[in-house]
Structure formats: structure tokens, C-alpha cells
Backbone bond lengths (Angstrom), bond angles and torsions (degrees), N, CA, C in turn:
res aa  C-N    CA-C-N  psi(-1)  N-CA   C-N-CA  omega(-1)  CA-C   N-CA-C  phi
1 M - - - 1.465 - - 1.529 109.54 -
2 I 1.329 117.02 136.63 1.452 121.74 -175.51 1.520 110.13 -89.22
3 N 1.324 115.62 124.46 1.457 121.68 174.18 1.520 109.05 -71.64
4 E 1.340 115.76 144.20 1.465 119.91 -175.87 1.520 112.75 -60.23
5 S 1.328 118.03 -32.07 1.459 120.25 -175.30 1.517 114.02 -113.50
6 S 1.333 118.23 -8.65 1.465 120.87 -174.46 1.521 110.97 -120.93
7 V 1.325 115.49 131.09 1.470 121.53 179.36 1.521 108.78 -126.24
8 Q 1.313 116.87 127.53 1.464 122.36 177.03 1.526 109.15 -92.75
9 V 1.319 116.98 128.36 1.468 120.77 -179.26 1.529 110.19 -126.84
10 A 1.320 114.70 158.45 1.469 121.10 178.01 1.515 109.36 -139.25
11 V 1.318 115.83 140.09 1.465 123.24 175.76 1.526 107.46 -118.69
12 V 1.322 115.80 121.60 1.466 121.06 -174.83 1.524 109.90 -97.90
13 Q 1.324 117.04 111.84 1.471 122.20 174.03 1.520 107.48 -101.18
14 A 1.320 115.24 106.82 1.463 120.36 -175.80 1.515 109.40 -150.85
15 A 1.303 115.62 171.92 1.462 122.15 174.63 1.519 109.03 -105.46
16 P 1.320 117.10 141.35 1.464 118.76 171.08 1.528 110.45 -73.65
17 V 1.306 116.27 172.82 1.461 120.58 164.93 1.525 104.10 -84.91
18 L 1.310 116.31 96.35 1.458 121.88 -162.62 1.524 112.59 -57.07
19 F 1.334 114.31 132.20 1.467 123.91 178.39 1.528 112.62 64.44
20 D 1.333 117.23 22.30 1.464 121.71 178.35 1.529 107.74 -131.94
21 R 1.319 115.61 95.49 1.462 120.43 -175.79 1.521 112.49 -59.59
22 D 1.332 116.98 -51.47 1.459 119.88 -172.38 1.524 111.70 -65.91
23 A 1.337 116.81 -40.82 1.459 119.58 178.73 1.529 110.49 -67.25
24 T 1.324 117.27 -36.07 1.462 120.40 179.22 1.523 110.90 -69.78
25 V 1.316 117.78 -38.57 1.464 120.49 175.30 1.530 109.65 -59.79
26 G 1.336 115.96 -43.08 1.456 119.84 178.23 1.519 111.94 -61.02
27 K 1.334 117.31 -43.06 1.465 120.96 178.33 1.518 110.28 -64.88
28 A 1.323 117.16 -42.00 1.462 120.58 -179.96 1.524 110.75 -60.76
29 C 1.317 117.16 -42.66 1.469 120.44 -179.68 1.522 111.30 -63.24
30 Q 1.327 117.01 -38.53 1.460 120.50 176.70 1.525 111.03 -64.43
31 L 1.338 116.39 -40.92 1.463 120.60 180.00 1.534 111.56 -69.08
32 V 1.325 117.13 -33.53 1.468 120.44 174.46 1.522 109.81 -61.47
33 E 1.320 115.95 -44.92 1.465 120.20 178.92 1.526 111.07 -61.23
34 E 1.337 116.26 -43.34 1.464 120.18 179.65 1.520 111.37 -63.19
35 A 1.337 116.78 -47.34 1.459 120.09 -178.59 1.522 111.52 -64.81
36 A 1.319 117.03 -38.06 1.461 120.85 -178.37 1.524 111.83 -68.31
37 S 1.325 117.42 -24.83 1.468 120.75 -179.15 1.524 112.07 -65.87
38 H 1.336 117.46 -12.05 1.463 122.30 178.33 1.535 111.63 -96.18
39 G 1.324 116.36 16.10 1.456 120.08 178.95 1.510 113.86 77.56
40 T 1.327 116.57 25.70 1.460 122.10 -174.24 1.524 111.41 -77.20
41 H 1.332 115.99 143.82 1.461 122.07 177.00 1.528 112.84 -103.58
42 L 1.329 117.25 -27.96 1.469 122.29 -175.25 1.527 108.59 -138.41
43 I 1.330 116.49 128.69 1.466 122.00 -177.67 1.524 108.79 -125.29
44 L 1.338 116.08 133.09 1.467 122.04 178.57 1.520 110.53 -119.73
45 F 1.341 115.64 135.40 1.464 123.79 173.40 1.531 109.48 -110.72
46 P 1.337 118.34 165.32 1.468 121.53 -174.20 1.530 114.51 -72.23
47 E 1.319 113.80 172.45 1.465 123.04 172.00 1.525 109.91 -59.51
48 A 1.342 115.74 136.91 1.477 122.05 172.62 1.521 112.59 51.30
49 F 1.336 116.78 36.86 1.467 119.58 -178.39 1.523 111.05 -62.33
50 I 1.321 116.44 -38.25 1.468 120.58 178.15 1.522 108.81 -110.99
51 P 1.341 121.36 120.95 1.461 125.72 -1.57 1.524 113.38 -89.61
52 C 1.360 117.73 -12.20 1.464 121.51 176.30 1.521 109.27 167.58
53 Y 1.317 115.24 162.91 1.458 121.72 166.70 1.530 105.83 -94.17
54 P 1.343 119.05 113.68 1.471 121.20 -168.01 1.530 113.48 -81.55
55 R 1.313 114.64 57.73 1.461 121.60 -176.61 1.527 111.33 -59.07
56 G 1.329 116.22 138.40 1.457 121.91 174.04 1.511 115.46 87.97
57 L 1.333 117.71 -2.01 1.466 121.30 -175.97 1.530 110.64 -109.78
58 S 1.329 115.77 139.20 1.468 120.53 -177.16 1.519 113.21 -96.75
59 F 1.335 117.71 -12.56 1.454 122.98 -174.18 1.530 111.10 56.42
60 G 1.329 116.27 27.78 1.453 122.03 174.34 1.512 114.75 64.85
61 M 1.341 116.31 28.34 1.459 119.43 -176.05 1.517 111.21 -111.43
62 V 1.321 114.90 127.42 1.456 122.86 167.85 1.519 106.44 -133.63
63 V 1.300 117.02 165.99 1.459 119.66 -179.15 1.525 109.44 -60.31
64 G 1.304 116.71 119.02 1.458 121.91 175.95 1.511 115.99 99.24
65 S 1.352 118.61 -9.44 1.468 117.98 -179.58 1.519 111.18 -159.43
66 R 1.331 115.30 158.27 1.449 124.79 174.55 1.517 108.40 -131.80
67 S 1.328 116.99 147.43 1.458 120.37 -176.51 1.529 111.06 -100.82
68 S 1.321 115.39 159.09 1.463 120.99 177.39 1.529 110.67 -64.63
69 G 1.331 116.18 -40.55 1.458 119.45 178.68 1.514 111.83 -62.93
70 G 1.330 116.58 -36.15 1.453 120.52 177.43 1.515 112.29 -65.80
71 R 1.338 115.93 -35.93 1.465 119.31 176.84 1.522 110.84 -67.81
72 D 1.334 116.86 -36.54 1.465 120.47 176.24 1.533 110.83 -63.68
73 L 1.313 116.15 -41.79 1.461 120.76 178.67 1.527 110.01 -64.71
74 W 1.316 116.17 -43.88 1.462 120.37 177.33 1.520 110.80 -57.49
75 Q 1.340 117.76 -43.14 1.460 120.71 -179.88 1.528 110.50 -62.05
76 R 1.332 117.19 -41.45 1.467 121.35 178.20 1.536 109.70 -60.82
77 Y 1.308 116.86 -43.87 1.457 121.56 -179.97 1.529 110.54 -66.35
78 W 1.307 116.80 -45.00 1.463 122.42 -179.81 1.527 110.78 -61.28
79 E 1.324 116.92 -45.60 1.466 120.91 -177.98 1.523 112.15 -63.20
80 N 1.329 118.01 -27.33 1.457 121.51 -177.97 1.527 112.71 -100.60
81 S 1.317 117.21 6.14 1.455 120.59 175.97 1.527 110.31 -81.91
82 V 1.322 116.07 173.60 1.462 121.88 -166.36 1.522 110.98 -108.00
83 E 1.329 116.59 126.88 1.461 120.83 169.88 1.523 108.65 -85.59
84 V 1.327 115.65 140.58 1.462 121.55 -177.13 1.528 109.43 -123.62
85 P 1.355 118.53 111.96 1.458 126.77 -3.12 1.517 111.21 -80.50
86 G 1.328 115.70 169.76 1.450 121.23 179.83 1.517 109.42 -178.63
87 S 1.326 115.54 -170.89 1.468 119.86 -175.88 1.520 112.20 -62.89
88 A 1.333 117.26 -35.20 1.467 120.26 179.96 1.522 110.72 -67.20
89 T 1.331 117.70 -44.35 1.462 119.71 -179.91 1.525 110.80 -67.66
90 E 1.326 117.21 -31.84 1.465 119.74 176.23 1.526 110.81 -63.50
91 A 1.346 116.41 -42.83 1.468 120.24 -179.85 1.521 111.13 -66.82
92 L 1.322 117.23 -41.57 1.464 120.82 179.23 1.525 110.66 -66.42
93 G 1.321 116.55 -40.14 1.455 120.08 177.91 1.518 111.77 -63.76
94 E 1.309 116.31 -39.26 1.471 120.15 177.93 1.526 110.41 -63.92
95 A 1.345 116.35 -39.93 1.463 120.01 178.86 1.525 110.64 -63.43
96 A 1.337 117.21 -41.62 1.460 120.62 177.70 1.522 111.13 -64.74
97 D 1.323 116.07 -38.35 1.459 121.73 179.96 1.524 110.85 -64.76
98 V 1.325 115.95 -49.60 1.471 120.35 -179.00 1.530 110.56 -62.31
99 A 1.337 116.33 -40.07 1.463 121.07 -178.30 1.527 112.62 -81.07
100 D 1.338 117.38 -14.12 1.463 122.94 -178.71 1.525 110.84 58.46
101 V 1.354 115.96 52.62 1.464 121.24 -177.78 1.528 109.94 -134.12
102 Y 1.337 114.92 157.88 1.458 121.12 163.89 1.526 106.74 -82.47
103 L 1.327 115.85 134.00 1.458 121.79 -176.08 1.520 109.92 -128.05
104 A 1.331 115.72 130.76 1.468 121.48 172.93 1.519 107.51 -124.85
105 I 1.321 117.04 130.40 1.466 120.29 -174.52 1.524 110.29 -145.38
106 G 1.336 115.82 135.47 1.451 121.44 178.92 1.518 111.38 -81.32
107 I 1.314 115.41 136.14 1.464 121.44 178.54 1.524 109.28 -136.36
108 T 1.323 115.48 163.89 1.454 120.80 160.95 1.515 106.13 -96.99
109 E 1.330 115.50 114.57 1.460 122.26 -174.68 1.519 110.36 -91.88
110 R 1.323 115.09 133.15 1.465 121.18 175.43 1.518 108.55 -96.07
111 A 1.317 116.11 120.91 1.461 120.66 -176.91 1.519 110.66 -56.55
112 S 1.330 115.58 138.49 1.462 120.65 179.53 1.524 111.75 -106.04
113 H 1.344 116.79 4.06 1.463 121.28 179.20 1.530 109.56 -134.11
114 F 1.310 116.07 166.33 1.466 123.46 172.27 1.538 112.44 54.19
115 G 1.303 116.59 57.17 1.456 121.72 173.13 1.510 115.25 92.33
116 K 1.326 117.61 -18.92 1.467 123.44 174.97 1.520 113.17 58.99
117 G 1.328 117.04 24.31 1.459 119.96 -176.96 1.510 114.68 -106.72
118 T 1.333 118.14 11.84 1.467 121.16 -177.50 1.518 110.11 -118.23
119 L 1.323 115.33 140.92 1.457 122.26 174.91 1.524 109.02 -107.69
120 Y 1.315 115.90 148.23 1.457 122.09 177.68 1.524 110.10 -129.45
121 C 1.309 116.02 145.65 1.458 121.37 171.37 1.524 106.32 -85.71
122 T 1.324 117.28 114.31 1.460 122.23 -166.15 1.521 111.14 -131.19
123 L 1.323 115.67 145.25 1.459 122.76 172.67 1.519 107.67 -111.13
124 L 1.344 116.52 120.28 1.459 122.12 179.33 1.518 110.49 -96.88
125 Y 1.332 115.63 145.18 1.461 122.43 178.08 1.531 109.22 -121.40
126 F 1.336 115.88 128.22 1.462 121.83 177.27 1.526 109.49 -121.04
127 G 1.336 115.74 144.31 1.452 120.72 176.01 1.509 111.37 -89.68
128 P 1.340 117.84 169.47 1.464 121.10 -179.27 1.520 113.98 -69.36
129 D 1.329 117.03 -8.30 1.462 120.70 172.85 1.523 111.20 -93.36
130 G 1.336 116.89 4.74 1.459 121.60 179.01 1.508 114.72 87.48
131 R 1.324 116.71 -2.72 1.467 120.08 -177.51 1.524 110.48 -75.00
132 L 1.340 116.41 138.06 1.460 121.48 173.45 1.521 107.72 -74.59
133 L 1.335 116.33 108.94 1.459 121.04 -176.23 1.523 112.01 -74.26
134 G 1.325 115.71 -32.03 1.452 120.13 -178.32 1.509 110.64 159.35
135 K 1.332 115.11 -167.80 1.457 120.47 -176.52 1.511 109.92 -150.30
136 H 1.320 114.56 160.88 1.462 121.77 170.36 1.517 108.11 -127.19
137 R 1.327 116.04 126.21 1.462 121.47 175.14 1.522 109.70 -97.50
138 K 1.313 116.42 133.05 1.460 122.07 179.70 1.529 109.87 -55.37
139 L 1.319 115.59 126.83 1.458 120.54 -176.36 1.523 112.75 -71.34
140 K 1.333 116.59 -37.74 1.464 120.42 -174.96 1.525 109.76 -141.21
141 P 1.331 117.53 97.93 1.464 119.09 171.86 1.528 110.42 -58.45
142 T 1.321 115.77 147.38 1.464 121.55 -172.38 1.529 111.52 -98.34
143 G 1.314 116.64 134.16 1.461 121.35 173.64 1.515 111.90 53.79
144 A 1.343 115.68 -127.71 1.464 121.42 -176.49 1.522 112.49 -69.29
145 E 1.331 118.38 -11.89 1.465 119.89 173.78 1.529 111.01 -58.23
146 R 1.345 116.32 -25.73 1.465 119.88 -178.26 1.525 111.88 -67.60
147 L 1.337 116.85 -15.73 1.461 120.31 177.66 1.523 111.95 -76.90
148 I 1.349 116.71 -22.41 1.464 118.77 -174.33 1.524 113.48 -118.48
149 W 1.336 117.73 -18.05 1.465 120.73 -177.86 1.522 111.04 -121.64
150 G 1.328 115.55 139.25 1.449 120.85 172.71 1.519 110.84 -80.74
151 E 1.333 116.04 174.13 1.459 121.84 -179.75 1.520 110.67 -97.13
152 G 1.334 116.06 136.00 1.451 119.92 173.49 1.518 111.07 -75.66
153 D 1.327 116.45 172.85 1.464 120.75 176.41 1.528 109.68 -120.09
154 G 1.315 116.23 -178.64 1.455 120.39 -174.16 1.515 114.68 -69.15
155 S 1.324 117.74 -13.05 1.462 119.66 -176.43 1.523 112.65 -67.39
156 T 1.335 117.58 -18.31 1.466 119.32 178.11 1.529 111.80 -111.08
157 L 1.324 116.78 15.02 1.460 121.36 175.27 1.527 106.82 -89.43
158 T 1.326 115.39 78.49 1.454 119.03 -167.06 1.515 111.47 -142.72
159 T 1.333 115.13 168.50 1.454 122.53 173.16 1.521 108.54 -118.15
160 F 1.342 115.42 169.31 1.460 121.02 -177.95 1.530 109.10 -129.55
161 Q 1.315 115.16 129.74 1.455 120.46 177.59 1.522 109.67 -81.68
162 S 1.319 115.91 137.25 1.458 120.56 -179.78 1.515 109.03 -146.59
163 E 1.326 117.03 169.58 1.460 120.66 176.80 1.519 111.37 -68.26
164 L 1.338 117.48 -14.60 1.460 120.83 175.33 1.518 111.29 -80.09
165 G 1.318 115.89 -32.21 1.451 123.44 -172.20 1.516 108.59 141.17
166 T 1.304 117.24 -163.63 1.461 122.17 -177.21 1.525 109.97 -91.32
167 I 1.331 115.48 122.75 1.464 122.80 -175.91 1.522 109.01 -111.85
168 G 1.331 116.94 137.69 1.461 121.53 175.92 1.510 109.25 -172.41
169 G 1.322 116.60 -175.27 1.451 118.59 178.25 1.508 113.69 167.67
170 L 1.320 114.27 179.59 1.459 123.31 178.93 1.519 108.60 -131.78
171 I 1.341 115.65 159.36 1.455 121.56 -173.11 1.526 110.55 -104.08
172 C 1.310 116.60 122.70 1.456 124.36 171.48 1.532 111.61 49.69
173 W 1.323 118.42 -123.05 1.467 120.46 -171.89 1.525 114.06 -75.49
174 E 1.335 118.61 -1.83 1.462 118.33 164.06 1.522 109.84 -55.58
175 N 1.324 115.72 -29.04 1.459 120.58 -178.16 1.521 112.66 -69.85
176 Y 1.334 117.39 -8.60 1.457 121.35 172.71 1.532 111.44 -93.44
177 M 1.319 117.52 5.68 1.464 122.51 177.99 1.528 107.91 -97.13
178 P 1.334 118.59 101.20 1.471 120.31 -174.58 1.520 113.86 -55.83
179 L 1.334 117.06 -37.72 1.456 119.25 -176.65 1.528 110.99 -72.37
180 A 1.342 117.24 -32.73 1.468 120.02 176.13 1.527 109.92 -66.51
181 R 1.330 116.22 -41.28 1.466 119.06 176.49 1.525 110.45 -61.04
182 M 1.327 116.30 -44.03 1.464 120.39 -178.89 1.530 110.72 -61.03
183 A 1.330 116.91 -36.78 1.457 120.37 177.82 1.524 110.91 -63.24
184 M 1.328 117.10 -35.92 1.463 120.61 177.59 1.519 110.96 -70.60
185 Y 1.325 116.55 -43.97 1.469 119.66 179.83 1.533 110.65 -60.74
186 A 1.331 115.60 -39.85 1.462 120.20 -177.46 1.520 111.98 -64.54
187 Q 1.339 116.59 -23.35 1.456 121.04 178.09 1.531 111.81 -91.11
188 G 1.328 115.40 10.03 1.458 119.77 172.29 1.513 115.63 76.10
189 V 1.330 117.95 28.06 1.457 119.95 -177.08 1.531 110.66 -59.56
190 E 1.321 115.83 131.64 1.464 122.51 178.80 1.524 111.74 -112.45
191 F 1.317 115.70 -34.74 1.465 121.85 175.43 1.530 106.78 -115.60
192 Y 1.304 114.88 98.58 1.459 122.91 -172.05 1.532 107.96 -94.21
193 L 1.336 116.18 117.81 1.458 122.05 -176.36 1.525 109.54 -99.15
194 A 1.326 116.34 130.10 1.465 121.28 -176.62 1.525 110.47 -132.27
195 P 1.339 117.34 69.05 1.467 119.27 173.86 1.522 109.41 -66.24
196 T 1.330 116.74 146.87 1.459 119.15 -171.80 1.523 111.08 -151.63
197 A 1.339 115.07 172.54 1.463 122.66 167.68 1.522 109.97 -121.06
198 D 1.326 117.40 8.72 1.459 123.31 -177.32 1.526 109.32 -90.90
199 A 1.329 116.77 113.53 1.465 121.64 -177.46 1.523 112.80 -103.17
200 R 1.331 117.26 7.05 1.458 119.84 -178.29 1.525 110.63 -73.25
201 E 1.326 115.63 154.13 1.459 119.56 178.99 1.524 111.88 -63.34
202 T 1.334 117.76 -27.15 1.461 120.30 179.45 1.528 111.97 -62.76
203 W 1.333 117.52 -22.67 1.462 120.37 179.22 1.526 111.17 -63.94
204 Q 1.318 116.06 -29.66 1.467 119.19 178.40 1.531 110.52 -63.08
205 S 1.319 116.26 -37.02 1.464 119.93 176.63 1.517 111.10 -63.57
206 T 1.328 116.25 -36.99 1.463 121.07 178.43 1.521 110.77 -63.55
207 L 1.318 117.07 -46.67 1.466 120.78 -179.41 1.529 110.73 -60.83
208 R 1.314 116.70 -43.21 1.461 120.57 -177.90 1.535 111.07 -70.27
209 H 1.332 115.69 -36.81 1.468 119.03 177.77 1.523 110.90 -63.59
210 I 1.330 117.29 -45.16 1.469 120.51 -179.58 1.525 110.37 -61.36
211 A 1.324 116.41 -41.82 1.466 119.91 178.86 1.519 110.80 -59.82
212 C 1.329 116.88 -46.48 1.474 120.93 179.82 1.521 111.54 -67.93
213 E 1.320 116.60 -40.68 1.457 121.01 -176.91 1.520 111.42 -69.67
214 G 1.328 116.42 -45.05 1.459 120.69 -176.63 1.509 113.69 -90.99
215 R 1.345 117.19 -7.39 1.468 121.95 -175.70 1.537 109.48 49.15
216 C 1.331 113.93 53.48 1.456 121.77 -178.32 1.520 109.42 -136.90
217 F 1.319 116.56 161.59 1.450 120.69 170.40 1.531 107.98 -75.94
218 V 1.321 117.00 136.17 1.462 121.62 -179.63 1.523 109.22 -118.77
219 L 1.316 115.46 127.62 1.465 122.35 175.53 1.522 107.98 -111.00
220 G 1.328 116.58 111.65 1.455 121.68 177.25 1.519 109.50 -101.72
221 C 1.323 116.80 136.54 1.466 120.13 -173.98 1.526 110.87 -141.88
222 N 1.321 116.20 130.33 1.461 122.07 179.65 1.525 109.49 -135.36
223 Q 1.323 115.84 167.61 1.456 121.57 177.31 1.526 110.87 -91.13
224 F 1.315 116.09 158.31 1.455 122.10 165.05 1.525 106.68 -114.54
225 V 1.334 116.85 115.01 1.468 121.86 -173.08 1.522 110.29 -135.95
226 T 1.321 116.11 136.07 1.457 121.86 174.58 1.526 109.90 -113.56
227 R 1.312 116.07 160.17 1.459 121.40 -174.96 1.519 112.07 -62.11
228 D 1.330 117.48 -35.77 1.469 119.38 -177.02 1.522 113.02 -72.86
229 M 1.338 117.87 -4.20 1.461 120.52 175.92 1.524 112.43 -79.06
230 Y 1.347 117.41 -16.18 1.463 120.00 179.43 1.528 109.58 -71.72
231 P 1.340 118.26 140.53 1.463 120.71 -179.30 1.526 111.45 -59.31
232 P 1.333 118.26 136.26 1.468 120.35 -179.08 1.519 113.64 -65.20
233 D 1.347 117.25 -23.90 1.464 120.63 -178.32 1.523 112.57 -95.99
234 L 1.318 117.37 14.71 1.457 120.80 -177.14 1.520 110.62 -69.54
235 P 1.332 118.74 129.87 1.463 119.62 174.75 1.531 110.74 -55.92
236 M 1.322 116.04 137.87 1.463 123.47 177.47 1.535 113.14 65.74
237 R 1.335 116.80 22.66 1.458 119.41 -179.29 1.532 111.65 -63.81
238 E 1.320 117.71 -21.87 1.461 120.71 -179.97 1.519 112.20 -61.28
239 E 1.338 117.00 -20.61 1.463 119.58 176.61 1.527 112.30 -61.85
240 L 1.321 116.70 -22.04 1.456 120.61 -176.66 1.528 112.68 -81.78
241 D 1.335 117.78 -7.53 1.460 120.78 -176.18 1.521 112.35 -60.24
242 T 1.312 117.15 -28.34 1.461 120.64 -178.48 1.531 112.47 -93.90
243 Q 1.324 116.22 0.20 1.457 120.74 -179.06 1.532 110.94 -85.49
244 P 1.319 118.81 154.95 1.466 120.80 177.42 1.518 111.49 -67.45
245 E 1.317 117.00 159.47 1.457 120.45 -179.23 1.527 110.71 -63.20
246 V 1.336 116.84 -43.06 1.467 119.91 174.83 1.530 107.25 -90.68
247 M 1.304 115.83 107.97 1.463 121.11 -175.81 1.531 111.96 -79.50
248 C 1.319 116.76 -34.12 1.459 121.04 177.65 1.523 107.69 -148.00
249 R 1.333 116.65 120.44 1.467 120.08 -172.31 1.514 114.06 -95.50
250 G 1.342 118.08 2.08 1.457 120.32 173.54 1.503 113.21 98.09
251 G 1.334 115.76 -130.42 1.461 121.22 -176.88 1.513 113.54 107.96
252 S 1.329 117.24 20.96 1.464 120.44 178.89 1.522 110.20 -63.58
253 A 1.346 115.84 148.48 1.456 120.67 -177.34 1.522 110.19 -160.55
254 I 1.331 115.35 161.08 1.460 123.19 175.90 1.528 107.55 -127.95
255 V 1.351 117.07 130.15 1.455 121.94 -170.66 1.532 110.00 -128.38
256 S 1.328 116.05 144.46 1.461 122.46 -178.88 1.530 110.90 -84.71
257 P 1.351 117.61 167.74 1.475 120.68 -179.89 1.529 114.56 -63.58
258 L 1.314 118.10 -13.09 1.461 120.23 174.97 1.527 111.90 -105.04
259 G 1.323 116.18 13.03 1.454 120.80 173.92 1.511 115.24 86.01
260 D 1.318 118.30 9.70 1.462 120.95 177.65 1.524 109.84 -81.44
261 V 1.339 116.21 135.23 1.462 121.00 179.55 1.521 108.56 -80.25
262 L 1.318 116.41 117.78 1.463 122.52 -177.49 1.524 112.33 -91.87
263 A 1.326 116.82 -26.83 1.469 121.47 178.88 1.518 108.45 -156.07
264 G 1.350 115.59 140.59 1.452 120.20 -179.35 1.519 111.80 85.32
265 P 1.343 117.23 -164.52 1.470 124.99 -2.52 1.525 112.16 -71.11
266 L 1.318 115.25 146.13 1.458 122.73 -179.61 1.525 108.80 -101.92
267 Y 1.341 116.27 123.95 1.466 121.57 -179.36 1.534 111.13 -125.55
268 D 1.351 114.17 151.75 1.462 123.46 166.27 1.521 114.55 64.77
269 Q 1.323 116.79 27.35 1.463 120.36 175.42 1.520 109.78 -169.15
270 E 1.321 115.23 159.25 1.446 120.45 168.59 1.530 108.71 -78.19
271 G 1.309 116.62 153.51 1.449 120.00 178.28 1.513 110.88 173.19
272 I 1.318 115.79 169.98 1.461 121.96 177.88 1.519 108.29 -121.93
273 L 1.319 115.99 126.54 1.462 122.09 175.67 1.522 109.10 -94.57
274 Y 1.324 115.54 139.50 1.463 121.15 178.83 1.528 109.43 -124.72
275 A 1.322 115.65 150.20 1.458 120.09 174.53 1.521 108.95 -155.62
276 E 1.326 115.01 146.44 1.458 121.79 172.26 1.520 107.74 -100.46
277 L 1.328 116.57 118.09 1.449 121.84 -174.80 1.528 110.19 -103.50
278 N 1.309 115.68 127.11 1.458 122.17 179.52 1.522 109.21 -92.07
279 R 1.320 116.49 112.11 1.475 120.84 -176.55 1.526 112.15 -61.06
280 D 1.316 117.98 -24.81 1.459 119.70 179.20 1.531 111.52 -60.50
281 E 1.331 116.82 -25.60 1.458 120.00 178.84 1.521 111.88 -63.98
282 L 1.324 117.11 -27.99 1.463 120.76 178.81 1.525 110.45 -63.23
283 V 1.323 116.42 -38.63 1.463 121.33 179.29 1.524 110.74 -75.67
284 R 1.329 115.99 -49.81 1.468 120.14 -175.45 1.524 111.99 -60.63
285 S 1.334 116.30 -32.99 1.465 119.55 -175.44 1.524 112.80 -69.72
286 K 1.338 117.02 -18.96 1.470 119.64 -173.07 1.526 113.67 -95.28
287 V 1.322 117.59 5.45 1.450 118.97 179.42 1.526 111.39 -62.05
288 D 1.336 116.53 -31.56 1.464 119.80 -177.71 1.521 114.01 -113.33
289 F 1.347 117.75 -6.71 1.466 118.88 -179.01 1.516 109.75 -158.90
290 D 1.310 116.52 123.67 1.465 123.65 173.86 1.519 106.85 -139.19
291 V 1.317 116.35 102.31 1.464 121.99 -167.73 1.521 113.08 -61.74
292 V 1.335 118.08 -27.59 1.469 120.34 177.83 1.522 110.99 -113.93
293 G 1.328 116.90 17.69 1.451 121.75 178.53 1.513 110.86 -125.22
294 H 1.332 116.18 -115.51 1.459 119.54 -173.58 1.521 113.71 -70.99
295 Y 1.349 118.16 -10.14 1.457 120.00 176.12 1.530 112.14 -101.35
296 A 1.311 116.76 4.03 1.470 121.06 176.37 1.535 109.57 -87.99
297 R 1.317 116.03 157.26 1.460 121.87 175.49 1.529 109.19 -130.21
298 P 1.354 116.99 73.32 1.462 119.24 -177.92 1.523 113.87 -63.59
299 D 1.339 117.14 -16.51 1.461 119.31 175.29 1.522 111.77 -73.21
300 V 1.355 115.73 -17.39 1.465 121.23 -179.53 1.527 111.04 -110.54
301 F 1.349 116.12 -43.95 1.468 121.28 -175.06 1.522 109.99 -121.05
302 Q 1.329 115.89 135.40 1.458 121.59 173.29 1.518 109.01 -138.74
303 L 1.339 116.13 142.08 1.457 122.30 179.58 1.522 109.47 -118.13
304 A 1.327 116.81 126.16 1.460 122.14 175.01 1.519 108.77 -101.66
305 V 1.319 117.05 127.34 1.456 122.33 -177.78 1.523 109.12 -120.88
306 N 1.326 116.59 124.74 1.460 121.59 179.33 1.524 108.86 -92.16
307 L 1.316 117.34 107.02 1.456 122.37 -177.81 1.528 113.19 -97.81
308 R 1.331 117.26 11.43 1.462 120.02 -178.99 1.524 110.85 -83.30
309 P 1.335 118.45 143.15 1.474 120.77 174.08 1.512 110.22 -65.82
310 R 1.334 116.33 144.70 1.461 121.17 -177.04 1.529 109.13 -116.17
311 A 1.310 116.38 86.27 1.463 121.36 -179.55 1.528 109.88 -80.27
312 P 1.350 117.14 139.94 1.469 119.54 179.56 1.513 113.65 -71.69
313 I 1.335 115.80 -21.12 1.467 120.37 -178.55 1.517 108.13 -137.16
314 T 1.325 117.50 132.94 1.447 121.70 173.02 1.513 108.53 -124.03
315 T 1.314 116.36 147.29 1.466 121.20 178.75 1.520 109.10 -117.81
316 R 1.348 115.66 149.49 1.452 120.87 -178.79 1.522 109.60 -127.94
């Protein structure tokens, strides 16, 4: 039962079963059960948890050419990505239903329309009844991510109303886009989810800044991954020989609306962070700063946000 002023949250820092969608879904469901056993109401998993964030791999792409091995690797990644809806989302929804929790989890989404040849970095939201509430597609993949992921549009730049409060968020370096953050604040986000692949210490400053700026609770979540977790038969696996043994050391954390770190950061291991969040802090924090309220200057600054879906083909 949810207390009117107290919300229990969990951030899962773990590694997927890399490049194996079904095994990773199974692991995620087990971790949902574990986190829920602590009385948790909201659980967050990292960016691209299913089937993995393919750190260290080039997919055989350089300016002007692509390799056959890179195409083989792409096919492996594509085959293990998630269709929405599909069997993977059904299993995740069932896990949320059984655990009676809100669940947010990063996936690589395989497009189900317009040729089905594009992947997106996506955050899925499930309700405690197992229903898929919606999704957010990363607006701007970073650096070489643009070689493997398409860009989302404004139609998934949204928040979700729940009995806990307003839930929403951005993925990884989207959080460095001031206007994207402002769009989230304007929708009243209270539980701001920031799954990432950034394990640098500077990311902690980002999480704390967003909490202070948006006067919201921020849940940051990353993976812990080592090089030996990659499948030995993976095409182009030799590219990883020059990579460090610890490919991603984590850094998950939970931050209050005044920028205080409530849990974490967790480094160099898998684990689950828990925190009890007092909703009254959301109100108290805004007495001196409300970025879209009394601290806004709409007479000077205005932001236009296009929330319409942008289909490449329309029929009449």
C-alpha cells in the first residue's frame, strides 16, 4: 500500500546477458522480484539494458565504408532487440503486475513499422497492473551511437501520471539538452528518471544539478559490465582486446529535490539501491525556486515543443 507522502524506489545496477534478449528479460524479471521484496513502488533499470549497451564495438563502420563483419554484428544486435509490444514486453509487464510496482527499463527497440530496419534507444514504462504505459525514445543518440540508433521525435517526450506522482525522464546525454529538460519540468515531473551509460564522476554533478534545477527526485541508473561478459562468439569481438577489463563501472544514485544524495553512487559492482522518498520535499523545495513557475520569465523566454509524431510516410 502506498503512503500518501512516502514513496519507496529502487535503482537496479546490473549487467544484462549481453546480446541475449530472452535471457536478459529473464534476469530483469528476477531483479524486479528482488527489488519489490523490499516494499518498493518504483523500479528503474539502466539505458539499453535489453539486450545491452554495445560499448567498445564499431559495427565495422568508418567514414566511407562498412564491413561484412559489422553487418553480422548488427544482425545479432537487431535479432535480440525488443519489439514493442511483443513477447519481451509481455514478460516485463507480467513481472511488474506480480510485483505490484511501476517499472521503467531501458531497451534497444526494434521498429515495428516503416521497414523495421531501425533501432531506437528507448525507455519503457509499465504500471503495477502490468500495462505498458508508454515509452520514450532517445531524441539524440550520442557520438557513434548515431550509427546504430535512430532519433526519436517529440511524441514520446512525455510524463506519466501515477498514484505515486508524475514520472518521466530522459536518457543519458539527452540530460545535457537544456530545452529537453525544460520540456520535462513543464510537464510537472516529480520522479525524474535518468538511465545512462556514462560512468564518469562528472555524471554525478549532472544528476544533482537536474534535481536542484527541476526540484524533483532524480534516479540515475547505469550498468556494471566487464569485458568477459561479452559472448565469445560475437562477431568483431576482437575489437574489445584493447578495452579495459571493467567496461562500465556504474555510478547509479538517487538524489533529493535539493541535490542531496540519498543513495549511492554505486561503483564497481552489481547491486540495487533503495531510498524512501518524502513527497513533501517536492513542495518544500520550491519555496525559493520553481523553474517553470515563479522563477520563469515567460515575458522574456518561451519554449515551443513539437509533440506530434513524425512519420516518414502518410497515406490519405
